[in-house]
C-alpha angles and dihedrals in degrees: 000000000000116000095245100056093031086065090048092050091050091050092050092049089050089058089053090058088060099038102036111209094011131172130218096216142011113232123217112260116268093007147064124239114300089208108100089209094058121078114204115212127186106204133186106247096242091055098053096099091055094045090049089057092049091046091054090053093045093050092048091051094043108047113207093022124104141182123227116197129205110188132193145123110314094240091053092049092049090050091051092050092047088053093054111281112140113204115173093225132028121198124189142145117249136013106274104073098042090041091058091055094045093050089050089055093243099115126043107246092197090062097049114121133182139218134178133022126245134179131197120257141166121250128199133189112278112275095025122113113267119252105223104183135042088231089063090066087077092061120112094247091065106076102156130031123185128202139144123270116286116231093028104050125045093226092052093046093048091044094052090048091051093049091048090050089052090050095239105099096098092041094056101035092100089057096050123109109190123208130194091239139026089237092060091049092050092047090053090052092049090052091055095250093126140032097222143008134198109235142160117255124253085034108221092195089069089060095060117092114230093029127084112338110243091228093055096074138031121219120209131213121294116284099206128079117253089244092064121093110263124222114259140193108259125209117196137178125223113245091226095049114124089203102062095137092047089050091051090052090052092049090049089053092053092049096046117126092232091064097053096097093044093050092046088056090061096044108277108112122200117272117275 
């Protein structure tokens, strides 16, 4: 990272510490930015720190161009886009949310790109013994398990698949408390309302200031075998964007090899 935009990235991340899941711009309702020099990105809240770093690089390499970010829970962003919002770029973790928009013909599947590599793991409240295997969720000491909704959220869908693969899904269904978002499930765990949660590791939500404190939960080792396809951060482009090439340049900046270490520092590990 060059010194000039490294300083900018650090400054932007500092603002996130104060503002939590902040955004660098507020788009007009039902539209993207009409300014051809401004790229509008809708970004899952937990990924904002990484996208800020990529935006700083992109802006330094493209003078006169800028990135505005609207952040939120992935399901909320998908709903806004389905109702007519037109961001140029959409960034989320996992297949479900971006898949919904691609199947609806809203995002261009041929332009989707990926970055990062995440596995599933089990988290417990801080100070509690780790749960190392999915099979252990069926033990008597685990009374409540939280996760996000399968079929709607990527984390919920991937979690259900992993528990089915381990042969425990039906055995633990009566103990499951489903939340609309992974953030809500993790917050419930941190508050001691559950004994375990299904999360991605590394857990990007623990990197966002104002969300769940990193010391409130403990995340165990990955559940899945290294041969299984990991979850990734997906970057898509709206079919009705007038700034497709600009969007592609931003995506290339986020996927550049020189950013790998910086992205890993905010919770997006290099691809495996």
